[in-house]
N, C-alpha and C positions, 0 to 999 in steps of 0.2 A: 488642475482644478481640485479644490479641496472637497473631500467627501464628508466633512463634518456637518452633522445635521443641525439646523437652527433650533433655538430653544423654544420658540413660540408653539410649534405643533406639539412638542412634548408637554408643555404646560397646559395646553388645551385638553390633551388626553387625560392628564392628571385631574383636571377640574371635573371631567365627566365621570371620574371614579370617586368623586366626593372628596378629593384631596387638595382642593383649591387653597385650603389654609396653609399648605406647605409652601405656597408661592413666595411669601416674603423671605422665607429661609433660603429657598433656591436662588432668589435674586439678590441676596445679601452680598455686600462687597467681600471679595476674597481677602483672606488675611494678608497683611503686608509682608513682602519678602525682603529680607535684609539685602542691601546692596552688596555686591562683591567687594571684598577687601583685599588689599595687596598681601600676598602670602609672606609671612616672615621667614619661611624656610624655602624660598624660591628655588635655590640650586639643589637642595635635597629633593624637592618634588620632581625637578627635571631629571635628576640622576635616577630616581626610581622609575620614572616614565621611560627613560631610555632603556633601562634594563628589562622592561616588560615586553619588549618587542624582540623578534627572533634574531635580527641583526646578522644576516648571512655573511657579511664581510668579516665579522668577528669570529665566524665559524670556518673561515678558510675559503669562502667562495671565490673562484677566479673566473671561470667561464661556464656558460651553459649553451650547448649546441643541440638543435633539434630540427625536425622537419615539421612545418605547419601545414595541415591539410584541412581546407574548408569543407564543410558538409554541403556540397553543391546541390545535392538532391533536395535538401530541406530549404536552402536559400532560393532555389528556383522553382519552388512548388507552384506558385501562381502562374508562371510561364508554362508549366506542364499542362495546366488546364486550358490555357488559351491557345497554345501552339505546341502540341505534343511532339511533332516532328522536329521543330527547332529546339525543344527541350532536350531531346535525345542527342541531337547533334552537339549541343553545348556541353552536355555531360561527357560525351566522348572526347571533346577537345580539352575540357578542363581537367580531365583525368590524367592528361599528359603533363600538366604543369606541376612543378615541384618548387616549394619555397623553403630554402634553407635559412635558418636564423642562428645568429651568434650573439649572445648577450655577454658583454664584457664585464670586467671587475667593477666598473662604476654603474652598471645597470644599463648601459647604452646598447641598443639593439641594432644589428646590421642584418638586413634582409636581402638575399640574393635569389635569383630564379633562373631556370632554364628558358630558352626561347623555343616556342612551339610553332611549327609551320602552320600557316593559315591559308585558306583557299582564296581569299580576296582581301583587298585593302580595308573594307569595312570590318571584317573579322579581326584583322590586325589591330585596328584602332580600338576595338572592344577589348582585345587581350591586353593592350597597353594600359587601358583603364583599370583592368583587373590587377595587373602587376602593381600599378601605382597605389590603388586602393588598399591592397594587402600590406604594402610597405608602410603606408601611413597608419593603418590600423595597428600593426604590431609595434612600430616605433612609438606611437602615441600611448599604447597600453603600457609599455615598459617604462616610459617617462613618468607615468602615474604610479606604477608598481614600485619603482626603485626607492623612493623616499621611505616607504613603509616597510620594505623588506631587506634591502641591501645594507643600509645603515639603520638610522632611526629617523622618524619624521620631526624630531625636535631640534632646536638650534644647538650647535656644538658648544661644548663646555667653554665658558669664558665669553660667550656672546651676550650682549646686553638684551635681556628679555624681561617682560613684565608678566608675572604670574599672579593671578587673582584667585582667591578662594571664594567660591559662590555657594558653599555649603554642600550641595549634592554633586557639584562638579567644579572643575578648574577651568580658567580661561588663560590662554597663553598668547602673547603678542610679541612679535619681533620684526625687524627689518633686515632685508638682504640686499646685496649689491644690485644696482640697476633700478633703484626706487621701487623695490618689491616689498610689499607689506604682507605678513602672514598672521592669521588669527586662527586659533584652534580651540575647540572645546573638548574636554575629556572627562570621563566620570571618575569616581574615587578609586577605581582599579586601573586608572591610566589608559583606558580604552578610548581612543579618539572617536567622537561621534560626529564632528563637523570640522572641516578645514576650509578656510577662505583665503584666497590669494588675490591680491590686487596689484596690478602692474600697469605700466603705460600701454602695453599691447593688448591686454585682456584682463578680465576678472573671472575667477572660477570659484565654485563652491562644490566641495566634495563631501559626501556622507559615506564613509567606509564601513564595512562590516568585517569582523575578524573571527577566526577559529582560535580558541584558546588551547594551545598545545604545550606539552612539557617544556619545549625549548623557548616558548614565548608566543606572543600574538602573531598570527599568520593572516595576511590579507585574503579574504574570501570573496570580496566583491566591493562594488561601490556604485553609488548614484552620483552623477556629476552634472553640473551646468557650466558652460563656458560662454562668455559674451565679450564681443569686441564692438567697435563702432560699425563694423561692416557686416557682422554675422553673429549667430548664436547657435548653440548646439546642446542637446541633452544626451546623456549616456546612462545606460543601465548595464553594468558588467557583473557577471557571475563567473567565478574562477574555480576550476577543479584543480586541486593540489595533490601532489604525491611526494613522498620522501624518496629522494635519489641520493645515494651516498650520505644518508642521514640529513640531507638538506631539503626542506619543504619548497617545492618548485611547481610552477603552473604546468599542467599537462592538457588543459582543455579550457576554452573560453566560450562564453555565450554573451555576445554584445548586442544591445539594442541601441539604435542611434536615431535621433530626431534632429534634423537640420531645420532651424527656424520653426515654421509652422507646418513643416512637411510631415509626411506619413512615416511611420516607424519602419526602419530597415533593420533586419536581424542578421547577424554574422555569427555563424557557428564554426568552430574549428577544434581539432584535436592535434596534439603533438605526438610525434613518434621518433624513434632513433635517438632518444635523449642521451646525451653524454655530458658529464660534469667534470670540470677540472678544479682541483683544490690546491691551495698553497701548501 
């Protein structure tokens, strides 16, 4: 829901201060903004945009291994209030679970885990949900992280792309295999502020944020919306990054998820035992 305040109460308060004469000026039509025009130097713009990002592949990135540890205490805080005994039992059980993650040269994440003995079938079913949920969370995160970090989020050189100059920003559109259409908006420093992807399976809108580092722009988080004919989801992700062998890589995640009209679910995790392989 928008938090933008309507103009009417503001104008009423101004009139009570004897400033009603300002009304016509405040309500005047805004100046016309020139329509975006096709950039005459499209490939040059894209070359500069590609060079603005960290591009881990270009810096020798090969593999990233780590152990992902959820902050179970924070994530189960509500259960602690309602069922303290069950909360302590769950913490003891989850403390035995280990998630090993391998991120490959293309940014694809493989998640494995140990199997924890459980006291009954109900607990086993709950653990299986936890295993599956963590795998989906981590693989989904790295699918979004990869285009911004491993290579660049722009079409490869030679791809037919439309670049428009809108004055304060650029608009870039192109198509990929599988009837996938990509649209992004970036400012004059080539920082992407919005990316939209339309495909037969789903539509997504991503608003990324970046840290500007000497090596280039590093993904620091994103707000995203995903919608298909069957479901919808909103995500708010904040990333803690750290230089490992001179490569900026994620070491902590704070993810908030809203499924449809459901309540917010927060997932907190840190990475440890990080190891990087370079070419």
